[in-house]
KOLVEX-230169 format. One line per 3 residues: number of its first residue (from 1); their letters; for each residue x, y, z of C-alpha. Coordinates in Angstrom, 1 decimal, always signed. Each point is the difference from the previous one (the first is absolute). Layout:
N
NUM	a	X:Y:Z ~ ... .
// end
This chain:
436
1	msk	-2.9:+85.3:-3.9 ~ +2.9:+1.3:-2.0 ~ +1.6:-2.1:-2.8 .
4	kml	+3.1:-0.3:+2.1 ~ -1.8:-1.4:+3.0 ~ -2.1:-2.4:-2.2 .
7	yas	+3.2:-1.4:-1.6 ~ +1.5:-0.6:+3.5 ~ -3.1:-1.8:+1.1 .
10	lig	+0.1:-2.4:-3.0 ~ +3.6:-0.7:+0.5 ~ -0.6:-0.9:+3.7 .
13	alt	-2.9:-2.3:-0.9 ~ +2.0:-1.8:-2.5 ~ +2.9:-0.4:+2.4 .
16	lta	-2.4:-1.5:+2.7 ~ -1.4:-2.4:-2.6 ~ +3.4:-1.2:-0.9 .
19	vaa	+1.0:-0.4:+3.6 ~ -3.2:-2.0:+0.7 ~ +0.7:-2.2:-3.1 .
22	tac	+3.5:-0.6:+1.1 ~ -1.1:-0.9:+3.6 ~ -2.6:-2.5:-1.3 .
25	sgg	+2.7:-1.7:-2.1 ~ +2.4:-0.3:+2.9 ~ +2.1:+2.9:-1.1 .
28	qsp	+0.4:-1.4:-3.6 ~ -1.3:+1.1:-3.3 ~ -2.8:-2.1:-1.6 .
31	gsq	+2.5:-1.4:-2.5 ~ +2.5:-1.1:+2.7 ~ -2.9:-1.5:+2.0 .
34	sqq	-1.2:-2.1:-2.9 ~ +3.6:-1.2:-0.6 ~ +0.3:-1.0:+3.6 .
37	qtq	-3.2:-2.0:-0.1 ~ +1.1:-1.8:-3.1 ~ +3.3:-0.9:+1.8 .
40	qqq	-1.8:-1.2:+3.1 ~ -2.3:-2.2:-2.1 ~ +3.0:-1.5:-1.7 .
43	qkq	+1.7:-0.6:+3.3 ~ -3.1:-1.9:+1.3 ~ +0.1:-2.4:-2.9 .
46	pep	+1.5:-3.3:+1.2 ~ +3.2:-1.1:-1.5 ~ -0.2:-2.7:-2.7 .
49	vel	+0.7:-3.5:+1.4 ~ +0.1:-3.5:-1.3 ~ -1.6:-2.8:+2.0 .
52	hly	+0.7:-3.7:-0.7 ~ -2.9:-2.4:+0.7 ~ -0.1:-3.8:-0.1 .
55	sls	-3.2:-2.1:-0.5 ~ +0.4:-3.1:+2.2 ~ -3.1:-1.7:-1.4 .
58	gqn	+0.9:+0.2:-3.6 ~ -2.2:+1.9:-2.5 ~ +1.3:+2.4:-2.6 .
61	qew	+0.3:+3.7:-0.9 ~ -3.4:+0.3:-1.5 ~ -1.6:-1.5:+3.1 .
64	fdn	+1.9:+2.4:+2.2 ~ -0.9:+3.0:-2.1 ~ -3.7:-0.9:+0.1 .
67	tyg	-0.1:-0.9:+3.7 ~ +2.4:+2.6:+1.5 ~ +2.1:+1.8:-2.5 .
70	kyl	-2.4:+2.5:-1.6 ~ -1.1:+1.1:+3.4 ~ +3.5:+0.3:+1.3 .
73	yek	+1.2:+1.9:-3.1 ~ -2.7:+2.6:+0.5 ~ +0.5:+0.3:+3.7 .
76	fph	+3.8:+0.2:-0.1 ~ +1.1:+1.6:-3.3 ~ +3.5:+0.6:+1.4 .
79	ikf	+0.6:-3.7:+0.6 ~ +1.2:-2.3:-2.7 ~ -1.2:-3.6:+0.9 .
82	kvh	+2.2:-2.8:-1.2 ~ -1.9:-3.3:+0.6 ~ +1.8:-3.4:-0.2 .
85	fpa	-1.7:-3.4:-0.4 ~ +1.1:-3.6:+0.7 ~ -0.3:-0.8:-3.7 .
88	qap	+2.8:+2.4:-0.6 ~ +2.2:-1.3:+2.8 ~ -0.8:-1.8:+3.3 .
91	iad	+0.4:+2.5:+2.9 ~ +3.1:-1.9:+1.3 ~ +1.7:+0.5:-3.4 .
94	yig	-1.1:+3.6:-0.2 ~ +1.4:+0.8:+3.4 ~ +3.1:-2.0:-0.6 .
97	akg	+0.7:+2.2:-3.0 ~ -0.2:+3.0:+2.3 ~ -3.4:+1.1:-1.3 .
100	pld	-1.4:+2.9:+2.0 ~ -3.3:-0.6:+1.9 ~ -2.3:+2.3:+1.9 .
103	iaf	-3.3:-1.9:+0.2 ~ -1.0:-3.6:-0.4 ~ -3.6:-1.0:-0.2 .
106	gsy	-1.9:-3.2:-0.1 ~ -1.7:-2.7:+2.1 ~ +1.1:-0.7:+3.5 .
109	tny	+0.9:-3.5:-1.1 ~ +3.0:+1.5:-1.8 ~ +1.4:+1.7:+3.1 .
112	hts	+2.5:-2.6:+1.3 ~ +1.6:-1.2:-3.2 ~ +0.0:+3.3:-1.9 .
115	lld	+0.7:+2.5:+2.8 ~ +1.2:-1.6:+3.2 ~ +2.4:-2.4:-1.6 .
118	lnl	+1.6:+2.9:-1.9 ~ -0.1:+2.3:+3.1 ~ -2.1:+2.5:-1.9 .
121	qsd	-2.6:+0.6:+2.8 ~ -0.1:+3.4:+1.7 ~ -2.0:+1.1:+3.0 .
124	isd	-2.1:+3.1:-0.9 ~ -1.3:+0.7:+3.5 ~ +1.8:+3.3:+0.1 .
127	lia	-1.6:+1.2:-3.2 ~ -3.4:-1.2:+1.1 ~ +0.3:+2.1:+3.1 .
130	khk	+1.5:+3.0:-1.8 ~ -2.8:+0.1:-2.6 ~ -2.7:-0.8:+2.6 .
133	vdl	-1.3:-3.1:-1.9 ~ -2.8:-1.5:+2.0 ~ +0.5:-3.8:+0.1 .
136	nkf	-3.5:-0.4:+1.5 ~ -1.5:+0.8:-3.3 ~ +1.2:-3.3:-1.6 .
139	qpt	-1.5:-3.5:+0.3 ~ +1.4:-1.0:+3.4 ~ +1.5:-3.3:-1.2 .
142	tie	+2.1:+1.7:-2.7 ~ +1.8:+2.0:+2.7 ~ +0.1:-3.0:+2.3 .
145	lqr	+1.9:-2.0:-2.7 ~ +2.5:+2.9:-0.4 ~ +0.6:+0.1:+3.7 .
148	qla	+0.6:-3.8:-0.1 ~ +2.4:+0.2:-3.0 ~ +1.9:+3.0:+1.3 .
151	kgg	+0.0:-1.1:+3.7 ~ -1.9:+3.0:+1.1 ~ +1.0:+2.4:-2.8 .
154	iyg	-1.6:+0.6:-3.4 ~ +1.7:-0.8:-3.3 ~ -2.8:+1.0:-2.4 .
157	lpa	-3.6:+1.3:-0.2 ~ -2.8:-2.0:-1.6 ~ -1.1:+1.0:-3.5 .
160	fig	-2.9:-2.4:-0.3 ~ -1.2:-3.4:+1.4 ~ -1.4:-3.1:-1.7 .
163	tsg	-3.8:-0.4:+0.1 ~ -1.5:-3.2:+1.3 ~ -3.5:-1.2:-0.8 .
166	lyy	-2.3:-2.9:-0.8 ~ -1.2:+0.6:-3.6 ~ -3.0:-1.8:-1.4 .
169	nkd	-1.4:-0.6:-3.5 ~ -3.7:+0.9:+0.2 ~ -0.7:-1.7:-3.3 .
172	lfd	+1.0:-3.4:+1.4 ~ -2.0:+0.4:+3.2 ~ -3.0:+1.0:-2.1 .
175	kfa	+0.5:-2.9:-2.4 ~ -0.2:-2.5:+2.8 ~ -2.6:+2.0:+2.1 .
178	ipy	+2.3:+0.3:+3.0 ~ -0.1:+3.2:+2.2 ~ +3.0:+2.2:-0.1 .
181	pke	+2.5:-0.1:+2.9 ~ -0.6:+2.5:+2.7 ~ +2.3:+2.2:+2.1 .
184	git	+1.2:-1.7:+3.1 ~ +0.0:-3.5:-1.5 ~ +2.3:-2.5:+1.7 .
187	wde	+2.5:-2.3:-1.7 ~ -2.3:-3.0:+0.8 ~ -3.0:+1.8:-1.6 .
190	lyd	+2.2:+0.8:-3.0 ~ +0.9:-3.7:-0.3 ~ -3.7:-1.0:-0.1 .
193	lal	-0.5:+2.5:-2.8 ~ +3.0:-1.3:-1.9 ~ -1.4:-3.5:+0.2 .
196	klt	-3.2:+1.0:-1.6 ~ +1.7:+1.9:-2.8 ~ +2.6:-2.6:-0.9 .
199	rkd	-1.9:-1.9:-2.7 ~ +0.0:-1.0:-3.6 ~ -2.6:+1.5:-2.3 .
202	gdv	+0.0:-1.4:-3.5 ~ +3.6:-0.1:-1.1 ~ +1.2:+2.7:+2.4 .
205	qyy	+1.5:-0.6:+3.5 ~ -0.7:+2.8:+2.4 ~ +1.9:+0.6:+3.2 .
208	gfa	-1.5:+1.5:+3.2 ~ +3.1:+1.7:+1.3 ~ +3.5:+1.0:-0.9 .
211	nst	+2.5:+1.3:+2.5 ~ +3.3:+1.8:-0.4 ~ +1.4:-2.6:+2.5 .
214	agy	+3.7:+1.0:+0.0 ~ -1.1:+3.6:+0.6 ~ -2.3:-1.0:+2.8 .
217	lqv	+2.8:-1.9:+1.8 ~ +2.0:+3.3:+0.3 ~ -2.9:+2.2:+1.1 .
220	nqy	-2.0:-2.6:+2.1 ~ -2.6:+1.3:+2.4 ~ +1.6:-1.6:+3.1 .
223	sld	+3.3:+1.9:-0.7 ~ +2.0:-3.2:+0.2 ~ +3.7:+0.1:-0.8 .
226	lvd	+1.2:-2.0:-3.0 ~ +3.5:+0.1:+1.4 ~ +1.0:+0.3:+3.7 .
229	pkt	+1.7:+3.4:+0.3 ~ +2.4:-1.3:+2.6 ~ +1.1:-3.4:-1.3 .
232	lka	-0.6:+0.9:-3.7 ~ -1.5:-3.4:-0.6 ~ -3.4:-1.0:-1.3 .
235	gfe	-2.8:+1.0:+2.4 ~ -3.0:-1.9:-1.4 ~ +0.2:-3.3:+1.9 .
238	tds	-2.6:+1.2:+2.5 ~ -3.6:-0.7:+0.8 ~ -1.0:+3.6:-1.0 .
241	wkk	+1.6:-0.5:-3.5 ~ -1.7:-3.4:-0.3 ~ -3.4:+1.8:+0.5 .
244	ivq	+0.8:+2.3:-2.9 ~ +1.4:-2.8:-2.2 ~ -3.1:-2.2:+0.6 .
247	mlt	-2.3:+3.0:-0.9 ~ +1.8:+0.6:-3.3 ~ +0.4:-3.6:-1.1 .
250	rfm	-3.6:-0.7:+0.8 ~ -1.0:+2.2:-3.1 ~ +2.7:-1.7:-2.1 .
253	tip	-1.5:-3.5:+0.6 ~ -3.6:+0.7:-1.0 ~ -1.2:-2.6:-2.4 .
256	gyd	+0.7:+1.2:-3.6 ~ +2.5:+2.6:+1.2 ~ +3.1:+0.5:-2.3 .
259	vtq	+2.7:+2.1:+1.6 ~ +1.3:+0.9:-3.5 ~ -3.4:+1.4:-1.1 .
262	atv	-1.5:+1.4:+3.2 ~ +2.2:+3.1:+0.0 ~ -0.4:+3.7:+0.5 .
265	gnf	+1.2:+0.4:-3.6 ~ -2.8:-2.1:-1.3 ~ -2.5:+1.9:+2.1 .
268	ntk	+1.2:+3.2:-1.7 ~ +0.1:-1.3:-3.5 ~ -2.1:-3.1:-0.7 .
271	giv	-3.0:+0.4:+2.3 ~ +0.1:-3.6:+1.2 ~ +0.7:+0.8:+3.7 .
274	ama	-2.8:+1.3:+2.1 ~ +2.0:+1.7:+2.8 ~ +3.6:+1.1:+0.4 .
277	ady	+2.1:+1.4:+2.8 ~ +2.9:+2.4:-0.6 ~ +2.2:+1.5:+2.6 .
280	sgc	+2.7:+2.2:-1.7 ~ -2.3:+1.3:-2.7 ~ +0.6:+3.3:-1.7 .
283	cgf	-0.4:+1.9:-3.2 ~ -3.5:-1.3:-0.9 ~ +1.3:-3.5:-0.9 .
286	tpg	-2.8:-1.8:+1.9 ~ -2.6:-0.5:-1.2 ~ +1.3:-0.3:-3.5 .
289	dgi	-1.7:+0.7:-3.3 ~ -1.6:-3.4:-0.1 ~ -2.3:+1.0:+2.9 .
292	knw	-2.7:+2.5:-0.8 ~ -2.6:-0.5:+2.7 ~ +1.7:-0.3:+3.4 .
295	gvi	+0.1:+1.0:+3.7 ~ +2.5:+0.1:+2.8 ~ -0.1:-0.5:+3.7 .
298	kip	+2.7:-0.3:+2.7 ~ +2.1:-3.1:+0.4 ~ -1.8:-2.6:+2.1 .
301	dfp	+0.3:+0.0:+3.7 ~ +1.3:-2.6:+2.5 ~ -2.7:-0.3:+2.7 .
304	dir	+2.6:+0.6:+2.8 ~ +1.4:+3.2:-1.6 ~ -3.1:+1.6:-1.5 .
307	gvg	+0.6:+3.2:-2.0 ~ +3.7:-0.6:-0.4 ~ +1.2:+0.1:-3.6 .
310	pqs	+3.3:-1.0:-1.6 ~ +3.2:+1.9:+0.8 ~ +0.7:+2.9:-2.2 .
313	ypn	+2.3:-0.3:-3.0 ~ +1.8:+3.4:-0.1 ~ +2.1:+1.5:-2.8 .
316	ywf	+2.6:+2.6:+1.4 ~ +2.2:+2.8:-1.2 ~ +3.3:-0.5:+1.8 .
319	mss	+2.8:+2.5:+0.5 ~ +3.4:-1.3:-1.1 ~ +2.9:+0.1:+2.3 .
322	isn	+2.3:+1.2:-2.8 ~ -2.2:+3.0:-1.0 ~ +1.8:+3.3:-0.1 .
325	nre	-3.4:+1.8:-0.3 ~ -1.9:-1.2:+3.1 ~ -2.0:+3.2:+0.4 .
328	taf	-1.1:+0.1:-3.6 ~ -0.7:-3.7:-0.1 ~ -2.2:+0.3:+3.1 .
331	evi	-2.0:+2.9:-1.6 ~ -0.8:-2.5:-2.8 ~ -1.0:-2.8:+2.4 .
334	kfi	-2.1:+2.5:+2.0 ~ -1.9:+0.9:-3.1 ~ -0.6:-3.7:-0.9 .
337	vse	-1.7:-0.5:+3.4 ~ -1.9:+3.3:+0.0 ~ -3.8:+0.1:-0.1 .
340	efq	+0.2:+1.7:-3.3 ~ +1.9:-2.7:-1.8 ~ -1.5:-2.9:+2.0 .
343	asl	-3.5:+1.0:-1.3 ~ +1.2:-0.2:-3.5 ~ +1.9:-3.3:+0.5 .
346	nar	-3.0:-1.6:+1.8 ~ -2.4:+1.1:-2.8 ~ +2.3:-1.7:-2.5 .
349	gla	-0.1:-3.4:+1.8 ~ +3.0:+0.2:+2.3 ~ -1.6:-0.1:+3.4 .
352	tsl	+0.8:+2.9:+2.3 ~ +2.3:-0.7:+3.0 ~ -1.8:+2.7:+1.9 .
355	nds	-2.5:-1.0:+2.7 ~ -2.8:+2.1:-1.4 ~ -3.4:-1.6:-0.6 .
358	klq	-1.2:+2.8:-2.3 ~ +3.1:-0.4:-2.2 ~ -0.4:-3.8:+0.0 .
361	agy	-3.6:+0.4:-1.2 ~ +1.4:+1.6:-3.1 ~ +2.2:-3.0:-0.9 .
364	gkd	+0.0:-0.7:-3.8 ~ -2.3:+2.9:-0.8 ~ +2.0:+0.7:-3.2 .
367	lsk	-0.5:-3.7:-1.0 ~ -3.5:-0.4:-1.3 ~ -0.4:-3.6:+1.1 .
370	yng	+0.1:+1.0:+3.6 ~ -2.9:+2.5:-0.3 ~ -2.7:-0.9:+2.5 .
373	qnv	+2.0:-2.8:+1.5 ~ +0.6:-0.7:+3.7 ~ +3.6:+1.2:-0.1 .
376	tal	+0.2:+0.6:+3.8 ~ +0.0:-3.8:+0.4 ~ +3.5:+0.1:-1.5 .
379	fpk	+1.2:+1.9:+3.1 ~ -0.5:-2.4:+3.0 ~ +1.2:+0.4:+3.5 .
382	hak	+3.5:-1.5:-0.6 ~ +1.5:-2.7:+2.2 ~ +3.2:+1.0:+1.7 .
385	msn	+3.1:-0.6:-2.0 ~ +1.8:-3.3:+0.5 ~ +3.8:+0.0:+0.4 .
388	ite	+1.5:+0.5:-3.4 ~ +3.4:-1.5:-0.8 ~ +2.0:-0.2:-3.2 .
391	yqa	-1.0:-3.6:-0.4 ~ -3.7:+0.8:-0.2 ~ -0.4:-0.9:-3.7 .
394	iaa	+2.0:-3.3:+0.5 ~ -2.3:-1.2:+2.8 ~ -3.2:+1.1:-1.8 .
397	gql	+1.0:-1.9:-3.1 ~ +0.8:-3.2:+1.9 ~ -3.2:+0.2:+2.0 .
400	nta	-2.0:+0.6:-3.1 ~ +1.6:-3.2:-1.5 ~ -1.1:-1.9:+3.1 .
403	ltn	-3.6:+1.1:-0.5 ~ +0.1:-1.2:-3.6 ~ +1.5:-3.4:+1.1 .
406	iat	-2.8:-0.4:+2.6 ~ -2.7:+0.9:-2.5 ~ +1.3:-1.9:-3.1 .
409	kgv	+2.2:-2.8:+1.3 ~ -1.9:-0.9:+3.2 ~ +3.0:+0.7:+2.3 .
412	din	-1.1:+0.3:+3.6 ~ +0.3:+3.5:+1.5 ~ +2.7:-0.9:+2.6 .
415	tal	+2.2:-1.5:-2.6 ~ -0.5:+2.8:-2.4 ~ +0.8:+2.7:+2.5 .
418	rea	+3.1:-1.9:+1.3 ~ +1.3:-0.4:-3.6 ~ -0.7:+3.6:-0.8 .
421	aea	+1.8:+1.2:+3.2 ~ +3.0:-2.2:-0.9 ~ +0.1:+1.4:-3.5 .
424	tnk	-0.3:+3.5:+1.3 ~ +2.8:-0.3:+2.5 ~ +2.2:-1.5:-2.6 .
427	kie	-0.5:+2.8:-2.4 ~ +0.5:+2.6:+2.8 ~ +3.4:-1.6:+0.8 .
430	etk	+0.9:+0.0:-3.7 ~ -0.9:+3.7:-0.3 ~ +2.1:+0.8:+3.1 .
433	qmk	+3.0:-1.9:-1.5 ~ -0.3:+1.9:-3.2 ~ +0.4:+3.3:+1.9 .
436	k	+3.3:-1.0:+1.6 .
// end
């Protein structure tokens, strides 16, 4: 081949290579392709946004950062989270001062006074459908309650629920040579145990059982209403409520029983209470540091509704009606209820709202005191939700006072319930008048 022909062949080969390279890069040079990729990546980055959150159940910034914040900051680096707390300003004052709000989070017991009264509730059914969030993955009663509050809609999604369980101090059972309580125990059988364990030993008075009574009234296993949802008057002057009141006061009148000492708090700290029932527990508070050798089983049964535990005690993340960032806010809420974050929350002692037995079995795994414990007992089959009104706390408080009067003052049950109903109705009317 002549030099002239060889030169022509080389030129042709180089030309073909250049054409091929250009074709592979979409008709652009490598430099312009790299520049376009950089531009595309920049375009994909979400715009910075500021979200305002309000903690309905109190707490502070440190608690928020440890519970939610550090996970949210990593997941959503483009979002600046501004969290507001009641200690800074009650939500009514904050909203009255035209404070922005995208998400409010807290116990369902705060819904009426903190959201509904301020018209801050917002149905997120459209976003749930758009983002294909499966509501069947949650504990059914948490969604049931939302349907009730929103009259068929959904105002928020459950971040976690309160655990409920019958905790027992093994050391006290061993001290008095009494067998531990077993799963499936009834309230009557629990009473028999409490009788045996309420005794004085030397200078120390021990108590067989402590109950979070005010809490139980709100999550009772028969799903009884504290307030009639139609009349908005006390609903506990019924035979069904009498049955529950008699059961609860029976423990409070055991010889040697002192209602100021037989408390869940003293179970946790002093070790003078053999058994304690908690219904809205979270965060590893029960059992406390005063209990080293313990066990837990499900809340006792009523014989006629075997296997039905207390109602759930959900904590929700609600969308605000005044949010200008609904899509972004919902992305945050969706992350909070995701399997990924729920596993973390559950491991840290905030019980998952997901109806997932494997996940529930990992409850408290980051808290050493739960290692090897029967944590699945803390996730019973929940009773259906009773009707929740804004006067729930008023009624529960007055009914709890009635129980104390029966136990400590000898007031008969009919009189105590009548007086509690009258006091409840009076406070409800006063609350209504204050709103006018």
